[in-house]
C-alpha positions as CSV (number, residue, x, y, z in Angstrom):
1,X,5.9,20.5,11.1
2,X,3.5,22.1,8.6
3,X,0.0,20.8,8.3
4,X,-2.3,21.1,5.2
5,X,-6.0,20.6,5.5
6,X,-8.4,19.7,2.6
7,X,-12.0,18.6,2.4
8,X,-13.1,15.7,0.3
9,X,-16.5,14.1,-0.6
10,X,-15.0,10.6,-0.2
11,X,-11.8,8.7,0.5
12,X,-10.9,5.7,-1.7
13,X,-8.3,3.4,-0.2
14,X,-6.2,0.8,-1.9
15,X,-5.7,-2.1,0.4
16,X,-2.3,-3.9,0.3
17,X,0.6,-1.5,1.0
18,X,-1.9,1.2,2.2
19,X,-4.0,-0.3,5.0
20,X,-2.2,-3.6,5.5
21,X,1.2,-5.1,4.6
22,X,0.7,-8.6,3.4
23,X,4.0,-8.7,1.6
24,X,5.2,-11.9,3.3
25,X,1.9,-13.6,2.6
26,X,1.9,-12.7,-1.0
27,X,5.5,-13.8,-1.4
28,X,4.5,-17.2,0.0
29,X,1.5,-17.3,-2.3
30,X,3.4,-16.6,-5.5
31,X,6.3,-18.8,-4.4
32,X,3.9,-21.7,-4.1
33,X,2.3,-20.9,-7.4
34,X,5.6,-20.6,-9.2
35,X,6.9,-23.9,-7.8
36,X,3.7,-25.7,-8.7
37,X,3.9,-24.5,-12.3
38,X,7.6,-24.6,-12.9
39,X,8.0,-20.8,-12.9
40,X,10.6,-18.6,-11.2
41,X,8.8,-17.0,-8.2
42,X,11.2,-14.0,-8.2
43,X,10.2,-13.2,-11.8
44,X,6.5,-13.2,-10.8
45,X,7.1,-11.1,-7.7
46,X,9.1,-8.5,-9.6
47,X,5.9,-7.6,-11.6
48,X,3.0,-8.5,-9.4
49,X,2.6,-5.8,-6.8
50,X,-0.5,-3.6,-7.4
51,X,-1.7,-5.8,-10.2
52,X,-4.6,-8.2,-10.4
53,X,-3.6,-11.9,-10.1
54,X,-5.5,-12.7,-13.3
55,X,-3.3,-10.2,-15.2
56,X,-0.2,-11.7,-13.7
57,X,-1.4,-15.2,-14.6
58,X,-2.1,-14.2,-18.2
59,X,1.6,-13.4,-18.6
60,X,3.1,-16.4,-16.8
61,X,0.5,-19.1,-16.9
62,X,-2.3,-18.1,-19.4
63,X,-3.9,-21.5,-19.2
64,X,-4.6,-20.9,-15.5
65,X,-5.9,-17.4,-16.0
66,X,-9.6,-17.8,-15.1
67,X,-11.6,-16.1,-12.4
68,X,-12.4,-19.5,-10.9
69,X,-8.7,-20.3,-10.4
70,X,-7.9,-16.8,-9.2
71,X,-10.7,-16.7,-6.5
72,X,-9.7,-20.2,-5.3
73,X,-6.0,-19.2,-5.0
74,X,-6.7,-15.9,-3.3
75,X,-9.2,-17.3,-0.8
76,X,-6.3,-19.5,0.5
77,X,-3.9,-16.6,1.2
78,X,-5.4,-15.3,4.5
79,X,-6.1,-18.9,5.6
80,X,-2.6,-20.1,5.0
81,X,-0.6,-17.0,5.7
82,X,-2.9,-14.6,7.7
83,X,-0.3,-14.4,10.5
84,X,2.2,-12.9,8.0
85,X,0.1,-9.8,7.5
86,X,0.2,-6.6,9.6
87,X,-1.7,-3.3,9.6
88,X,0.2,-0.3,8.6
89,X,0.8,2.8,10.8
90,X,-2.1,5.1,11.1
91,X,-4.5,3.0,8.9
92,X,-6.8,1.8,11.7
93,X,-7.1,5.2,13.3
94,X,-8.0,6.9,10.0
95,X,-10.6,4.4,8.8
96,X,-12.2,4.0,12.2
97,X,-12.6,7.8,12.4
98,X,-14.2,8.0,9.0
99,X,-16.4,5.0,9.6
100,X,-17.5,6.4,13.0
101,X,-19.0,9.6,11.4
102,X,-20.5,7.6,8.5
103,X,-18.2,9.3,6.0
104,X,-18.1,8.0,2.5
105,X,-15.2,5.7,1.9
106,X,-14.4,2.6,-0.1
107,X,-11.7,0.0,-0.7
108,X,-10.5,-0.3,-4.3
109,X,-8.1,-3.2,-4.7
110,X,-6.4,-5.4,-7.2
111,X,-7.4,-8.4,-5.1
112,X,-10.6,-10.3,-5.5
113,X,-13.6,-9.6,-3.3
114,X,-13.0,-12.9,-1.5
115,X,-9.4,-11.8,-0.7
116,X,-10.3,-8.2,0.3
117,X,-13.2,-9.3,2.6
118,X,-11.0,-12.0,4.2
119,X,-8.2,-9.5,5.0
120,X,-10.6,-7.0,6.5
121,X,-12.0,-9.8,8.7
122,X,-8.6,-11.2,9.6
123,X,-7.2,-7.8,10.5
124,X,-10.5,-6.8,12.3
125,X,-10.8,-3.5,10.4
126,X,-14.0,-1.6,9.8
127,X,-16.0,-2.9,6.8
128,X,-16.6,-0.3,4.1
129,X,-20.0,0.0,2.5
130,X,-18.3,-0.3,-0.9
131,X,-15.6,-2.7,-2.2
132,X,-14.4,-2.5,-5.7
133,X,-12.3,-5.5,-6.5
134,X,-10.4,-7.2,-9.3
135,X,-13.3,-9.4,-10.3
136,X,-15.7,-6.5,-10.7
137,X,-13.7,-4.6,-13.3
138,X,-12.7,-5.4,-16.9
139,X,-9.4,-3.5,-16.6
140,X,-7.1,-3.4,-13.6
141,X,-4.9,-0.5,-12.4
142,X,-3.5,1.7,-13.9
143,X,-6.8,1.8,-15.7
144,X,-9.1,4.2,-13.7
145,X,-12.2,2.0,-14.0
146,X,-12.1,0.8,-10.4
147,X,-11.8,4.3,-8.9
148,X,-14.5,5.6,-11.3
149,X,-16.8,2.8,-10.3
150,X,-16.2,3.6,-6.6
151,X,-17.2,7.2,-7.2
152,X,-20.4,6.1,-8.9
153,X,-21.3,3.5,-6.2
154,X,-20.8,6.1,-3.5
155,X,-23.0,8.6,-5.5
156,X,-20.2,11.2,-5.6
157,X,-20.8,14.0,-8.2
158,X,-18.3,14.2,-11.0
159,X,-17.0,17.6,-9.9
160,X,-16.7,16.7,-6.2
161,X,-13.1,16.3,-4.8
162,X,-12.2,12.7,-4.0
163,X,-9.0,11.5,-2.4
164,X,-7.3,8.2,-3.5
165,X,-4.7,6.7,-1.1
166,X,-2.2,4.4,-2.9
167,X,1.2,2.9,-2.5
168,X,1.9,1.6,-6.0
169,X,2.7,3.6,-9.2
170,X,-0.1,1.7,-11.1
171,X,-2.6,2.7,-8.5
172,X,-1.4,6.3,-8.4
173,X,-1.8,6.6,-12.2
174,X,-5.3,5.0,-11.9
175,X,-6.4,7.6,-9.3
176,X,-5.0,10.5,-11.3
177,X,-6.8,9.2,-14.4
178,X,-10.0,9.1,-12.4
179,X,-9.7,12.8,-11.8
180,X,-8.9,12.4,-8.1
181,X,-6.3,13.8,-5.8
182,X,-3.8,11.0,-5.0
183,X,-2.0,10.6,-1.7
184,X,1.1,8.4,-2.4
185,X,2.5,6.4,0.5
186,X,6.1,5.4,0.7
187,X,5.4,1.9,2.1
188,X,6.4,-0.2,-0.9
189,X,8.1,2.1,-3.5
190,X,10.5,5.0,-3.5
191,X,9.6,8.6,-3.5
192,X,10.9,9.0,-7.0
193,X,8.7,6.2,-8.3
194,X,5.6,7.6,-6.6
195,X,6.3,11.2,-7.7
196,X,7.0,10.0,-11.3
197,X,3.6,8.3,-11.3
198,X,2.0,11.7,-10.6
199,X,0.9,11.6,-6.9
200,X,-0.6,14.9,-5.7
201,X,0.8,14.5,-2.2
202,X,3.4,12.2,-0.7
203,X,3.9,11.0,2.9
204,X,5.6,8.0,4.5
205,X,2.5,6.3,5.7
206,X,-1.0,7.1,7.2
207,X,0.6,8.0,10.5
208,X,1.1,11.4,8.8
209,X,-2.6,11.8,8.0
210,X,-5.3,12.8,10.4
211,X,-9.1,13.1,10.2
212,X,-10.3,16.5,11.2
213,X,-14.1,16.4,11.2
214,X,-16.9,15.5,8.8
215,X,-19.9,13.3,8.0
216,X,-21.6,11.8,5.0
217,X,-21.4,15.2,3.3
218,X,-17.6,15.6,3.4
219,X,-14.4,14.7,5.2
220,X,-11.7,17.0,6.4
221,X,-8.3,15.4,6.0
222,X,-5.0,16.8,7.5
223,X,-1.7,16.0,6.0
224,X,1.5,16.5,8.0
225,X,5.1,16.6,6.5
226,X,8.5,17.7,7.5
227,X,8.1,20.6,5.0
228,X,5.6,21.7,2.4
229,X,8.1,20.7,-0.3
230,X,8.1,17.1,1.1
231,X,4.3,16.9,0.9
232,X,3.9,17.6,-2.8
233,X,4.7,15.1,-5.4
């Protein structure tokens, strides 16, 4: 199978659907929320993936849409449903390799910091130097603010190549708008959905991605696909 190699100044990971799959935990969370507030959980779940809880709550329960409520709710997810999450193929191998050489990487997520840090702890993954979370940005994905903030916090020059790894169309659009290459994973959405969002490259999951070599000055990433045509969005 063909392999393409490219060097990046930093790698910016989404979390859910990219590093871990907490789908069942999130379903349980929004089901509880819907039942407690007289809302249809299926309606919430149809629009919630890849979006900040506060933005979802503004639509369905605006009176509850405060950061205090969001943080309290999200803090409970790993505690109550941590056993329902799993790490996705290739995720641990890639982040451990980057972390080991002190490469620049960050997690940019639509979850709060409390949720992101809890999932990293529960899944026993390496802890990035930088988290950019829902409660740090004014606008969630597809707005590029989170990815732009991560670049700044990692001190990445504006013209340096950065790779965003995402699974949701909103996140893909955010990465592209932040002037990054975007690797779209087919872990939660169809190829057509990820391609339509503008992903630079597309693979099934991180099992198709390898770390070549690198350090704090750059990271060599290898993409493997059945064909070159399959790799490009």
